[in-house]
VEXSE-726401 format. One record per residue (C-alpha): residue number from 1; residue in three letters; x, y, z. Coordinates in steps of 0.25 Angstrom, whole numbers, padded with zeros to 4 digits. Example, Ala and Ser with C-alpha at 12.3 -4.5 7.8 and 13.67 -1.06 7.14 Angstrom:
! VEXSE-726401
+-----+------+-------+-------+-------+
: pos : code :     x :     y :     z :
+-----+------+-------+-------+-------+
:   1 :  ALA :  0049 : -0018 :  0031 :
:   2 :  SER :  0055 : -0004 :  0029 :
+-----+------+-------+-------+-------+
END
This chain:
! VEXSE-726401
+-----+------+-------+-------+-------+
: pos : code :     x :     y :     z :
+-----+------+-------+-------+-------+
:   1 :  MET :  0027 : -0100 : -0067 :
:   2 :  THR :  0034 : -0109 : -0059 :
:   3 :  THR :  0042 : -0121 : -0063 :
:   4 :  PRO :  0039 : -0135 : -0060 :
:   5 :  LEU :  0050 : -0135 : -0049 :
:   6 :  GLU :  0043 : -0123 : -0042 :
:   7 :  PRO :  0031 : -0124 : -0034 :
:   8 :  PRO :  0020 : -0115 : -0036 :
:   9 :  ARG :  0021 : -0101 : -0029 :
:  10 :  ASP :  0011 : -0099 : -0017 :
:  11 :  THR :  0011 : -0084 : -0020 :
:  12 :  ALA :  0001 : -0081 : -0009 :
:  13 :  MET :  0008 : -0089 :  0002 :
:  14 :  GLU :  0022 : -0081 : -0001 :
:  15 :  ALA :  0014 : -0068 :  0000 :
:  16 :  LEU :  0008 : -0071 :  0012 :
:  17 :  THR :  0021 : -0077 :  0018 :
:  18 :  LEU :  0028 : -0064 :  0015 :
:  19 :  TRP :  0016 : -0055 :  0021 :
:  20 :  LEU :  0015 : -0063 :  0033 :
:  21 :  SER :  0031 : -0063 :  0036 :
:  22 :  SER :  0031 : -0048 :  0033 :
:  23 :  ARG :  0020 : -0046 :  0043 :
:  24 :  LEU :  0027 : -0054 :  0053 :
:  25 :  GLY :  0040 : -0046 :  0050 :
:  26 :  ILE :  0033 : -0033 :  0053 :
:  27 :  VAL :  0027 : -0037 :  0066 :
:  28 :  VAL :  0040 : -0043 :  0071 :
:  29 :  LEU :  0046 : -0029 :  0066 :
:  30 :  ALA :  0036 : -0022 :  0074 :
:  31 :  VAL :  0038 : -0030 :  0087 :
:  32 :  VAL :  0053 : -0030 :  0085 :
:  33 :  GLY :  0055 : -0016 :  0079 :
:  34 :  ALA :  0046 : -0008 :  0088 :
:  35 :  GLY :  0054 : -0013 :  0100 :
:  36 :  ALA :  0067 : -0009 :  0094 :
:  37 :  MET :  0063 :  0003 :  0090 :
:  38 :  SER :  0057 :  0007 :  0104 :
:  39 :  GLY :  0068 :  0011 :  0110 :
:  40 :  GLY :  0063 :  0004 :  0124 :
:  41 :  ASP :  0050 :  0013 :  0123 :
:  42 :  THR :  0037 :  0007 :  0123 :
:  43 :  VAL :  0033 : -0001 :  0110 :
:  44 :  ALA :  0019 :  0002 :  0104 :
:  45 :  PRO :  0010 : -0010 :  0104 :
:  46 :  PHE :  0011 : -0018 :  0091 :
:  47 :  LEU : -0003 : -0012 :  0084 :
:  48 :  GLU :  0000 :  0003 :  0089 :
:  49 :  ARG :  0013 :  0003 :  0080 :
:  50 :  TRP :  0004 :  0000 :  0067 :
:  51 :  LYS : -0006 :  0011 :  0070 :
:  52 :  HIS :  0000 :  0023 :  0063 :
:  53 :  TRP : -0002 :  0032 :  0053 :
:  54 :  ASP : -0014 :  0028 :  0042 :
:  55 :  THR : -0016 :  0017 :  0051 :
:  56 :  GLN : -0022 :  0025 :  0062 :
:  57 :  LEU : -0030 :  0033 :  0051 :
:  58 :  LEU : -0036 :  0022 :  0046 :
:  59 :  ILE : -0040 :  0016 :  0059 :
:  60 :  THR : -0047 :  0030 :  0062 :
:  61 :  ILE : -0054 :  0029 :  0049 :
:  62 :  ALA : -0060 :  0014 :  0052 :
:  63 :  GLU : -0063 :  0018 :  0066 :
:  64 :  HIS : -0069 :  0032 :  0065 :
:  65 :  GLY : -0071 :  0034 :  0049 :
:  66 :  TYR : -0066 :  0046 :  0041 :
:  67 :  GLY : -0070 :  0055 :  0052 :
:  68 :  GLY : -0059 :  0051 :  0060 :
:  69 :  ASP : -0058 :  0049 :  0075 :
:  70 :  PRO : -0069 :  0058 :  0081 :
:  71 :  ALA : -0060 :  0059 :  0094 :
:  72 :  ALA : -0049 :  0066 :  0086 :
:  73 :  ALA : -0047 :  0082 :  0086 :
:  74 :  GLU : -0051 :  0082 :  0071 :
:  75 :  PRO : -0052 :  0072 :  0060 :
:  76 :  ASP : -0041 :  0067 :  0051 :
:  77 :  LYS : -0043 :  0074 :  0038 :
:  78 :  GLY : -0034 :  0063 :  0032 :
:  79 :  LEU : -0043 :  0051 :  0034 :
:  80 :  PRO : -0051 :  0050 :  0022 :
:  81 :  ALA : -0038 :  0048 :  0014 :
:  82 :  PHE : -0039 :  0034 :  0019 :
:  83 :  PHE : -0048 :  0025 :  0011 :
:  84 :  PRO : -0059 :  0017 :  0018 :
:  85 :  GLY : -0055 :  0003 :  0014 :
:  86 :  MET : -0044 :  0001 :  0026 :
:  87 :  PRO : -0053 :  0009 :  0038 :
:  88 :  LEU : -0065 :  0000 :  0034 :
:  89 :  THR : -0057 : -0013 :  0034 :
:  90 :  LEU : -0051 : -0008 :  0047 :
:  91 :  ARG : -0064 : -0007 :  0054 :
:  92 :  ALA : -0069 : -0020 :  0049 :
:  93 :  VAL : -0057 : -0028 :  0053 :
:  94 :  HIS : -0058 : -0020 :  0067 :
:  95 :  THR : -0071 : -0026 :  0069 :
:  96 :  PHE : -0064 : -0039 :  0072 :
:  97 :  VAL : -0050 : -0034 :  0077 :
:  98 :  GLY : -0051 : -0023 :  0088 :
:  99 :  ASP : -0038 : -0015 :  0085 :
: 100 :  TRP : -0037 : -0006 :  0073 :
: 101 :  THR : -0023 : -0007 :  0071 :
: 102 :  LEU : -0024 : -0022 :  0070 :
: 103 :  ALA : -0035 : -0022 :  0062 :
: 104 :  GLY : -0027 : -0013 :  0052 :
: 105 :  LEU : -0014 : -0023 :  0053 :
: 106 :  LEU : -0024 : -0035 :  0050 :
: 107 :  ILE : -0029 : -0028 :  0038 :
: 108 :  SER : -0016 : -0026 :  0033 :
: 109 :  PHE : -0011 : -0040 :  0036 :
: 110 :  VAL : -0022 : -0047 :  0029 :
: 111 :  ALA : -0023 : -0037 :  0017 :
: 112 :  GLY : -0008 : -0037 :  0015 :
: 113 :  ALA : -0009 : -0053 :  0014 :
: 114 :  VAL : -0019 : -0051 :  0003 :
: 115 :  ALA : -0011 : -0041 : -0004 :
: 116 :  MET :  0002 : -0048 : -0003 :
: 117 :  VAL : -0004 : -0061 : -0009 :
: 118 :  ALA : -0010 : -0053 : -0020 :
: 119 :  LEU :  0004 : -0046 : -0023 :
: 120 :  ALA :  0010 : -0059 : -0024 :
: 121 :  ARG :  0001 : -0064 : -0034 :
: 122 :  LEU :  0001 : -0052 : -0042 :
: 123 :  ALA :  0016 : -0053 : -0042 :
: 124 :  GLU :  0015 : -0067 : -0046 :
: 125 :  PHE :  0004 : -0065 : -0057 :
: 126 :  GLU :  0013 : -0055 : -0063 :
: 127 :  GLY :  0026 : -0063 : -0062 :
: 128 :  PRO :  0036 : -0067 : -0060 :
: 129 :  PRO :  0034 : -0079 : -0053 :
: 130 :  GLY :  0040 : -0077 : -0039 :
: 131 :  ALA :  0036 : -0062 : -0039 :
: 132 :  GLY :  0024 : -0063 : -0029 :
: 133 :  TRP :  0032 : -0065 : -0015 :
: 134 :  ARG :  0042 : -0055 : -0020 :
: 135 :  ALA :  0031 : -0044 : -0022 :
: 136 :  VAL :  0026 : -0046 : -0009 :
: 137 :  LEU :  0039 : -0045 : -0003 :
: 138 :  ALA :  0043 : -0032 : -0009 :
: 139 :  LEU :  0029 : -0027 : -0004 :
: 140 :  LEU :  0033 : -0032 :  0010 :
: 141 :  LEU :  0046 : -0025 :  0009 :
: 142 :  TRP :  0041 : -0012 :  0005 :
: 143 :  PRO :  0045 : -0001 :  0014 :
: 144 :  MET :  0031 :  0002 :  0018 :
: 145 :  SER :  0025 : -0011 :  0018 :
: 146 :  VAL :  0023 : -0008 :  0034 :
: 147 :  PHE :  0010 : -0003 :  0028 :
: 148 :  LEU :  0006 : -0016 :  0025 :
: 149 :  PHE :  0006 : -0020 :  0039 :
: 150 :  THR : -0001 : -0009 :  0047 :
: 151 :  GLY : -0016 : -0005 :  0045 :
: 152 :  TYR : -0014 :  0004 :  0032 :
: 153 :  SER : -0022 :  0001 :  0019 :
: 154 :  GLU : -0009 : -0003 :  0010 :
: 155 :  ALA : -0012 : -0018 :  0012 :
: 156 :  LEU : -0027 : -0017 :  0011 :
: 157 :  PHE : -0027 : -0010 : -0002 :
: 158 :  LEU : -0016 : -0020 : -0006 :
: 159 :  ALA : -0025 : -0031 : -0003 :
: 160 :  PHE : -0035 : -0026 : -0013 :
: 161 :  ALA : -0026 : -0019 : -0024 :
: 162 :  ILE : -0016 : -0030 : -0026 :
: 163 :  PRO : -0027 : -0041 : -0029 :
: 164 :  ALA : -0034 : -0031 : -0037 :
: 165 :  TRP : -0022 : -0029 : -0046 :
: 166 :  LEU : -0019 : -0044 : -0047 :
: 167 :  ALA : -0034 : -0046 : -0051 :
: 168 :  ALA : -0033 : -0036 : -0062 :
: 169 :  ARG : -0021 : -0043 : -0067 :
: 170 :  ARG : -0028 : -0055 : -0068 :
: 171 :  GLY : -0040 : -0048 : -0075 :
: 172 :  HIS : -0049 : -0050 : -0064 :
: 173 :  TRP : -0056 : -0036 : -0064 :
: 174 :  PRO : -0068 : -0036 : -0055 :
: 175 :  LEU : -0059 : -0042 : -0043 :
: 176 :  ALA : -0048 : -0032 : -0047 :
: 177 :  ALA : -0058 : -0021 : -0046 :
: 178 :  GLY : -0065 : -0026 : -0034 :
: 179 :  LEU : -0052 : -0027 : -0027 :
: 180 :  ALA : -0047 : -0013 : -0032 :
: 181 :  ALA : -0059 : -0007 : -0026 :
: 182 :  GLY : -0056 : -0013 : -0012 :
: 183 :  ALA : -0041 : -0007 : -0014 :
: 184 :  SER : -0048 :  0007 : -0017 :
: 185 :  CYS : -0055 :  0007 : -0003 :
: 186 :  MET : -0042 :  0006 :  0003 :
: 187 :  ARG : -0034 :  0018 : -0004 :
: 188 :  ILE : -0034 :  0029 : -0014 :
: 189 :  THR : -0023 :  0019 : -0022 :
: 190 :  GLY : -0036 :  0011 : -0025 :
: 191 :  LEU : -0038 :  0022 : -0036 :
: 192 :  PHE : -0024 :  0019 : -0042 :
: 193 :  LEU : -0027 :  0005 : -0043 :
: 194 :  ALA : -0040 :  0007 : -0049 :
: 195 :  LEU : -0035 :  0015 : -0060 :
: 196 :  ALA : -0023 :  0005 : -0062 :
: 197 :  LEU : -0034 : -0007 : -0063 :
: 198 :  ILE : -0040 :  0002 : -0076 :
: 199 :  VAL : -0027 :  0001 : -0082 :
: 200 :  GLU : -0024 : -0012 : -0080 :
: 201 :  PHE : -0038 : -0016 : -0085 :
: 202 :  PHE : -0037 : -0009 : -0098 :
: 203 :  THR : -0021 : -0012 : -0100 :
: 204 :  ARG : -0026 : -0027 : -0099 :
: 205 :  ARG : -0037 : -0024 : -0109 :
: 206 :  GLN : -0047 : -0031 : -0101 :
: 207 :  ALA : -0062 : -0033 : -0105 :
: 208 :  VAL : -0070 : -0019 : -0104 :
: 209 :  ARG : -0081 : -0025 : -0097 :
: 210 :  GLN : -0072 : -0026 : -0084 :
: 211 :  ALA : -0068 : -0012 : -0084 :
: 212 :  ALA : -0080 : -0008 : -0074 :
: 213 :  TRP : -0073 : -0016 : -0063 :
: 214 :  LEU : -0063 : -0005 : -0064 :
: 215 :  VAL : -0072 :  0005 : -0058 :
: 216 :  LEU : -0074 : -0003 : -0044 :
: 217 :  PRO : -0060 :  0002 : -0039 :
: 218 :  PHE : -0064 :  0016 : -0039 :
: 219 :  VAL : -0077 :  0014 : -0032 :
: 220 :  PRO : -0071 :  0015 : -0017 :
: 221 :  LEU : -0064 :  0027 : -0020 :
: 222 :  VAL : -0078 :  0034 : -0025 :
: 223 :  LEU : -0085 :  0029 : -0013 :
: 224 :  TYR : -0074 :  0034 : -0003 :
: 225 :  SER : -0074 :  0048 : -0010 :
: 226 :  ALA : -0089 :  0048 : -0009 :
: 227 :  TYR : -0089 :  0044 :  0005 :
: 228 :  HIS : -0080 :  0056 :  0008 :
: 229 :  TYR : -0088 :  0064 :  0000 :
: 230 :  SER : -0101 :  0061 :  0009 :
: 231 :  ARG : -0093 :  0064 :  0021 :
: 232 :  SER : -0086 :  0077 :  0016 :
: 233 :  GLY : -0089 :  0081 :  0002 :
: 234 :  ASP : -0076 :  0077 : -0003 :
: 235 :  TRP : -0073 :  0067 : -0014 :
: 236 :  LEU : -0058 :  0067 : -0012 :
: 237 :  ALA : -0059 :  0066 :  0003 :
: 238 :  TRP : -0048 :  0056 :  0003 :
: 239 :  LYS : -0039 :  0064 : -0006 :
: 240 :  HIS : -0041 :  0077 :  0002 :
: 241 :  ALA : -0038 :  0069 :  0015 :
: 242 :  GLN : -0023 :  0066 :  0010 :
: 243 :  GLU : -0022 :  0081 :  0010 :
: 244 :  ALA : -0028 :  0084 :  0023 :
: 245 :  GLY : -0022 :  0072 :  0030 :
: 246 :  TRP : -0008 :  0072 :  0023 :
: 247 :  GLY : -0006 :  0084 :  0015 :
: 248 :  ARG : -0005 :  0076 :  0002 :
: 249 :  HIS : -0009 :  0084 : -0011 :
: 250 :  MET : -0005 :  0082 : -0025 :
: 251 :  VAL :  0008 :  0091 : -0030 :
: 252 :  TRP :  0018 :  0090 : -0040 :
: 253 :  PRO :  0027 :  0078 : -0038 :
: 254 :  TRP :  0040 :  0087 : -0036 :
: 255 :  GLU :  0033 :  0093 : -0025 :
: 256 :  SER :  0029 :  0081 : -0018 :
: 257 :  LEU :  0044 :  0076 : -0020 :
: 258 :  ILE :  0050 :  0089 : -0015 :
: 259 :  THR :  0041 :  0089 : -0002 :
: 260 :  THR :  0045 :  0074 :  0000 :
: 261 :  TRP :  0059 :  0076 : -0002 :
: 262 :  ASN :  0059 :  0088 :  0009 :
: 263 :  SER :  0053 :  0079 :  0019 :
: 264 :  ALA :  0062 :  0067 :  0016 :
: 265 :  MET :  0075 :  0076 :  0018 :
: 266 :  GLY :  0070 :  0078 :  0032 :
: 267 :  GLU :  0073 :  0070 :  0046 :
: 268 :  GLY :  0065 :  0060 :  0052 :
: 269 :  ARG :  0055 :  0048 :  0049 :
: 270 :  PHE :  0047 :  0057 :  0040 :
: 271 :  ALA :  0058 :  0060 :  0032 :
: 272 :  TRP :  0062 :  0045 :  0030 :
: 273 :  ALA :  0047 :  0043 :  0026 :
: 274 :  PHE :  0048 :  0055 :  0015 :
: 275 :  ARG :  0061 :  0048 :  0009 :
: 276 :  LEU :  0053 :  0035 :  0008 :
: 277 :  GLU :  0042 :  0042 :  0001 :
: 278 :  ILE :  0052 :  0047 : -0008 :
: 279 :  ALA :  0057 :  0033 : -0011 :
: 280 :  GLY :  0043 :  0028 : -0012 :
: 281 :  ALA :  0041 :  0039 : -0023 :
: 282 :  LEU :  0053 :  0035 : -0031 :
: 283 :  VAL :  0049 :  0020 : -0030 :
: 284 :  GLY :  0035 :  0024 : -0035 :
: 285 :  ILE :  0039 :  0031 : -0047 :
: 286 :  GLY :  0048 :  0020 : -0050 :
: 287 :  LEU :  0038 :  0010 : -0050 :
: 288 :  VAL :  0028 :  0019 : -0058 :
: 289 :  LEU :  0040 :  0020 : -0069 :
: 290 :  VAL :  0044 :  0006 : -0069 :
: 291 :  LEU :  0028 :  0003 : -0071 :
: 292 :  LEU :  0028 :  0012 : -0082 :
: 293 :  TYR :  0039 :  0006 : -0089 :
: 294 :  LEU :  0034 : -0008 : -0087 :
: 295 :  ARG :  0019 : -0002 : -0092 :
: 296 :  ARG :  0012 : -0009 : -0082 :
: 297 :  TRP :  0002 :  0002 : -0083 :
: 298 :  SER : -0008 : -0002 : -0073 :
: 299 :  GLU :  0002 : -0003 : -0062 :
: 300 :  PHE :  0008 :  0010 : -0066 :
: 301 :  VAL : -0005 :  0017 : -0064 :
: 302 :  TYR : -0007 :  0011 : -0051 :
: 303 :  VAL :  0007 :  0015 : -0046 :
: 304 :  GLY :  0008 :  0028 : -0054 :
: 305 :  LEU : -0004 :  0035 : -0049 :
: 306 :  GLN :  0000 :  0031 : -0035 :
: 307 :  VAL :  0015 :  0037 : -0036 :
: 308 :  GLY :  0009 :  0049 : -0044 :
: 309 :  ALA : -0001 :  0052 : -0032 :
: 310 :  LEU :  0011 :  0050 : -0022 :
: 311 :  VAL :  0021 :  0058 : -0028 :
: 312 :  CYS :  0012 :  0070 : -0031 :
: 313 :  SER :  0007 :  0071 : -0016 :
: 314 :  ALA :  0012 :  0083 : -0008 :
: 315 :  TYR :  0023 :  0073 : -0002 :
: 316 :  TYR :  0027 :  0060 : -0003 :
: 317 :  LEU :  0018 :  0051 :  0007 :
: 318 :  SER :  0017 :  0036 :  0008 :
: 319 :  ILE :  0022 :  0033 : -0005 :
: 320 :  PRO :  0031 :  0020 : -0001 :
: 321 :  ARG :  0019 :  0015 :  0006 :
: 322 :  SER :  0011 :  0018 : -0005 :
: 323 :  ALA :  0020 :  0009 : -0013 :
: 324 :  LEU :  0015 : -0003 : -0006 :
: 325 :  LEU :  0003 : -0002 : -0015 :
: 326 :  TRP :  0012 : -0003 : -0027 :
: 327 :  TRP :  0012 : -0017 : -0030 :
: 328 :  PRO :  0018 : -0015 : -0044 :
: 329 :  LEU :  0031 : -0011 : -0037 :
: 330 :  PHE :  0032 : -0025 : -0029 :
: 331 :  LEU :  0027 : -0032 : -0041 :
: 332 :  LEU :  0040 : -0026 : -0048 :
: 333 :  ILE :  0049 : -0028 : -0037 :
: 334 :  ALA :  0045 : -0044 : -0036 :
: 335 :  ARG :  0047 : -0045 : -0051 :
: 336 :  ALA :  0061 : -0039 : -0051 :
: 337 :  GLY :  0064 : -0048 : -0039 :
: 338 :  THR :  0059 : -0061 : -0046 :
: 339 :  PRO :  0071 : -0070 : -0049 :
: 340 :  GLY :  0074 : -0070 : -0064 :
: 341 :  GLY :  0088 : -0063 : -0065 :
: 342 :  ARG :  0100 : -0063 : -0057 :
: 343 :  TRP :  0097 : -0049 : -0049 :
: 344 :  ARG :  0082 : -0051 : -0048 :
: 345 :  GLN :  0084 : -0060 : -0035 :
: 346 :  TRP :  0090 : -0049 : -0028 :
: 347 :  VAL :  0078 : -0038 : -0031 :
: 348 :  ILE :  0069 : -0042 : -0019 :
: 349 :  LEU :  0081 : -0044 : -0009 :
: 350 :  VAL :  0086 : -0030 : -0012 :
: 351 :  TYR :  0073 : -0024 : -0012 :
: 352 :  ALA :  0071 : -0030 :  0002 :
: 353 :  LEU :  0084 : -0025 :  0007 :
: 354 :  VAL :  0080 : -0011 :  0002 :
: 355 :  VAL :  0066 : -0010 :  0007 :
: 356 :  GLY :  0065 : -0020 :  0018 :
: 357 :  PRO :  0072 : -0011 :  0028 :
: 358 :  LEU :  0064 :  0001 :  0025 :
: 359 :  MET :  0051 : -0008 :  0027 :
: 360 :  VAL :  0057 : -0012 :  0041 :
: 361 :  LEU :  0059 :  0002 :  0044 :
: 362 :  ASN :  0046 :  0009 :  0040 :
: 363 :  THR :  0039 : -0003 :  0047 :
: 364 :  LEU :  0046 :  0001 :  0061 :
: 365 :  THR :  0044 :  0016 :  0057 :
: 366 :  PHE :  0028 :  0014 :  0054 :
: 367 :  MET :  0027 :  0006 :  0068 :
: 368 :  ASP :  0035 :  0018 :  0075 :
: 369 :  GLY :  0024 :  0028 :  0071 :
: 370 :  ALA :  0032 :  0035 :  0060 :
: 371 :  TRP :  0027 :  0039 :  0046 :
: 372 :  VAL :  0033 :  0029 :  0036 :
: 373 :  GLY :  0024 :  0032 :  0024 :
+-----+------+-------+-------+-------+
END
């Protein structure tokens, strides 16, 4: 609560200011950094620097469907791993924007703005005052925040998921379920969100008559599975695509750690990426333990299921990028950095000095076409 001497906070404007400033900063970094890294060679056009990895795969699905590009030698078996929300949105925006990559950038730009405002409001709702812009800043400085700029599905997922969580916290369950269903169209992470909402509902002892709404976020997963069953006879095509495309299958966590550790001890950019994967796993496990200690059961379920699945994969892959979806992490950082003690004012500064340079490095690395997560 503000004092009579303090004007009321415009949480949305603070979040949007940070979002727009960070987007401008990445554009400047793309222009200046690409020239500095070119070594005198021809610099790729701006849009081409963002057309890497999953961006291209999502564009392929949007343009040709899950059968892949008919001109390709053979279909990409990993395409069903991508849920249809982002490709369908790409196709819709491409109707008005001629370039596929630009369409992806615009989707992430608008969706990210929605997500940042929702994150700031969620942080302010849970308190303390002033946590809103700090939570947004913590997310924007995260080492993998480049994926909120390019045409990946993270920003679009957060644009549904964080408002869904805020609606649940406020007890608006029909709205929460509808938004969570939108998030479930984007990524398998929507399944973990749906389960976490069930825990949130019953720990808050809500009216049982509203419990039926909790089924809604599972509907997109069922429909997507049914769609692939009609194509291939495989209800779990999205899961098997992970195995076929990236060799990801469930193993014991120590086996996954050993495989990742051996890769991280090599040389080159991939070794650096695997070192970040190990660091991301440590952050995830630490976050799960903190949420357990704080008895934040619904958030524990949401993050814990993700971390468990990621560290039990054949090897660590995209864990730091997945952390972009762990808004409880950024809420905790914001809370720790909100003034209230002698040392707290330094939390955000120290955090920025540690992760900010990694964010810049990973942004430049992604634009150069290398794997960063």
